[in-house]
N, C-alpha and C positions, 0 to 999 in steps of 0.2 A: 513598436509593432513587430511581431514575428513574421518573417518572410520565408515561405516554403517554395521550392522550385522542383518541377517534375517535367520530364520529357514525355510527350504523348506517345504511347506504344502503338505498334501496327494493329494490335487486336482491337483498338478503339477507333479504327477507321470508320468514318461515317456516323459516329456517336457524339452526342452532346457532351459538353464539359460536365453537366450534372451527372451523366452516366459514369464518367471517370471518377468524380468525387465520391459517388456512392459505392461503386463496385471495386475500384482499385485502391482508393484511399480510405474507404470505410467511414466517411464523414456521416455523422448521425443526421436524422431528418432536421432537427433543430439547428445544427451547425450549418447545414446546406442552406437553410432558410436565412440565417444570419448573413452568409456570404452573398446570397441573392439580393438581400435588402441593403447591403453596405456598398455605397458608391466606390468604384475603383478597387474592390477587393480582389478581383480576378484580372490578371494581365496575361495576354497571349503574345509572346515575343515582345513584351514590354508595353503593349497597348491595351487599355481597358476594354473588356468584353463582357457581355451578359452571360449568365450561366447556361443559356440554351444555345450558345455558339457551338458549331461543329468544327473542331480543330483538325488539322492535318497531322498525321504521324510525323514525329520529329520536331514539331513545334514545342516551345517551352512554355509551360503554364506556371505562372507565379501566383501564389496565394498569399494575400496579406491578411493575417488573422486579426480580427477586431481587438482593440485594446480592452483590457478589463476595466470595469468601473472601480472607483475607489474602494478599498477593502473596508468592511465594517468593523474589522478587528482592531483594537487599540494597539499601536506599536509600543512594545516594551523591550528594553535591552535585556538580553539573557544569553547564557552560554549555549553555543551550538557547535557540534562536532560534525562538520560537513566533509564527507569523503569524496564526493564527486558532484560536479555541477556544470551544466551548460545552459543554453537559453531555453531548453524545453523541460528539464527536470533536475532534481538534485537528490542525492542519497545522503542521509545523515544517520548518525549513531545516537539514538535517543537514550537519555539517562533514565534509569528506573526511578519511579516516583514523580515523573513529570507528566502532567495531563496534556493530551493532544489538543483538545478543543476548549475554548472558553465556554463557561457555563455558569449557573447560579452560584456555585461555590468556588469558581476559579475565574477571576476577571483579568488578571495581568500576569499570571505565572504559568502560562501554557505555551506549548510549542507554537501554536498559532500566533500568539503575541510576539514571541521571539523572532519568528520568521518574517512577520510583517515588518518589524523594525529593521531586520537585516535587509529585506528588499528595498525599503525606503532609503537606507543608508547608502545603497548602491545606485540610487536614482531610478529604481525599477518599481513597477506597480503590478502586483499579481495577487489574485485571490488565493486563499489558503486551500490547497487541494491535496490532502494526503491520500495516497493510493492504498497501501497496506497499513491499516490503522492498528495501533497497539494500545492495549489497556494502559492505564496510568502506571501500574506497577511493572509492566513489562519493559525491559531494556532492549536495545539493539537496533538493527537496520530498518529504516523506513524510507520508502520512496515517496517523493512529493512532486507532483506535476506543476509546471509553471503556467500552463494555459489550458483552455478547455479541451482542445483537440488531443493534446498529449494525455490529459486525464481520461478522456473517453477511451483512447486506444489501450492504455494501461489497465483501466478498470475492466474492459472487455476481456482481457487475457488473465486477470488476476486469479481466478479459481479454475485455471486450466493448466495443462502441462507446460504451456509457454511461459508461465510465471511461477518459478519454483521458489518456495519458502521453506526454510528448515529452521527449527528452533532447538535450543538446548534447554533442558529443564532438570532440576534436581527434585526427585520425588521421594516419598517415604517408602522404605523397603525396596524390594527388587521384584519387578513384574515377572510373572511366570505364565507363558513362555517369555523369554527375554527379547523376542522380536515378534511383532504382530500387528494386526489391524483392528481398530475399535470401530464398530459400526453400530451406533446407538443414537436414535433420534433425540434432538435437543429442543426444549421449549422453555418458556418462562415458568419459574417456580410460583405456584399459587400463593398469593398474598405478598409477593415481592415485586418491586419495579426493577430490581437490579439482578438478582440471582437467577440462574438457569438450572435446569435439571434434565436428566434423561427421562422421557415420558413417551408413551406410545403415539400420542398425537403430535409429537414434536417434528421438527424439520429434519430430513435426512442429513446425517453427519458422519464423516469418515476421517479417522486420524490414524496414521501409521506411526509406529514407535520402534525404537531399537535401543537396548541398554548399551551404553558405552563403557561405563565404569560402575562396578558394584562394590559398595562398602558394607559394613555390618548392618547398618540401619537405614541406609539411603543409597540412591543410585543417580548417576548422571545419565540422562536419556536423550537421544536424538529423536525429535518429533516433527512429523510433516503433516499438516492439516490439508486434506484434499478438498474440504468445504470451508466455508467462512462464517461459522456461527459465533455469536457472542460468547466469550469465555470458553470456546470449544475445547482447547487443550486442557484447561483446568478442570472442566466438567468431566471430560472423558477419563482423565487420569484418576480423578476421585472415584468415578464410576467403577473402575476395575480394582479399587482398593488401594491406590497409590497416589494420594493427593500430593500436590507440590508443597515443598517446605515453605512456610511463611504465608500460606494461602488462607486468609482470614474468612473467606466465604465458603470454601469447599474442603478445608483441612483444618490445621491448627496454627493459630497465629502465635509466633514466638519471636519477639524482637531481639532476644539474646542470640538467635541464630541469624535471622535476616528480617528486615523490616518491610518486605514485600514478597509476593509470590515469586518463587525462584524460576523465572522464565525469561529467556533471552532470544531475540531474533538474530540468529547467527549467520544465516546464509541467504542471499538472494541471487537468482539468475533469471534474466528476462531479455527480450529483444527491445532495443531502443525504439520508441514509438514512431520516430521520424526516419532515422537512418537504417533501421533494421539490424544494426550491429548487436551482437550478443554481449550483454554486460553481466559481470559476475562480481559479487562483493562478499567478503567474509568479515566477521567481527568476533574477536576472542571473548571468552567469558569475562564479565566484569569482576572486580575484586571481591564483592560481597558473595557472589556465587562460587568463585574459585575457593574462597575460604571454607565453604561447606564441604569441600572434598579433601580437606586436610585435618 
């Protein structure tokens, strides 16, 4: 069980604990209901209290987050490259070609399977809660929350300046201008359940890019998605005439060059959802993308 402790501030003088949970800690309506309905989930100076209790400034509120139910995902041993971990979240370096979620075509070879096995091997029980989800072919940094409150706080900040994500991509040709912003709405491609396209009735989408290295027929580009549409970077780069190398959906698939879209989650910066500490992580280009530049 995760234990959180907070000192009641002066500004909450005369206000119920429910008010502190909502305004200061940003617990969702559902999370506050679970705390209300879970016996002994709230302690004030170590003594159980109901959510409508009015604490005094300076008193210590302890929140005992409810345990997760058993994970429905089958635990399967697999390789994990974990860069950071505490009781609230972990950061891992996902390999390209690894699917994130189990599904009809992937039952035991996904990140969800591997992490469920990892948690159980440590005697822990967590549902699988990826925050910044990556396509199967995309490699690099992923943040995974260990409990519902951390997941909620991180998800709330995901598509805001508080959660910075930067990708490296190798595209065909060299974009002109070499730095810019792509603002083109993205929606589902008619007749396809997977592919997306730029279309007038699509959802607002914004991607910033900057060429890092330019070769004769390809470029290394730094890309920052300001919104979170499915396949956004791949669709936008193809839209401006520079699809990613290896992109079977939006460009040209060539397994002699690379067996996946050349896209890597290279940088994350965000505030820790519990401590408020700023966390920053970088991941270098994987070998298959590095080889494209030589």
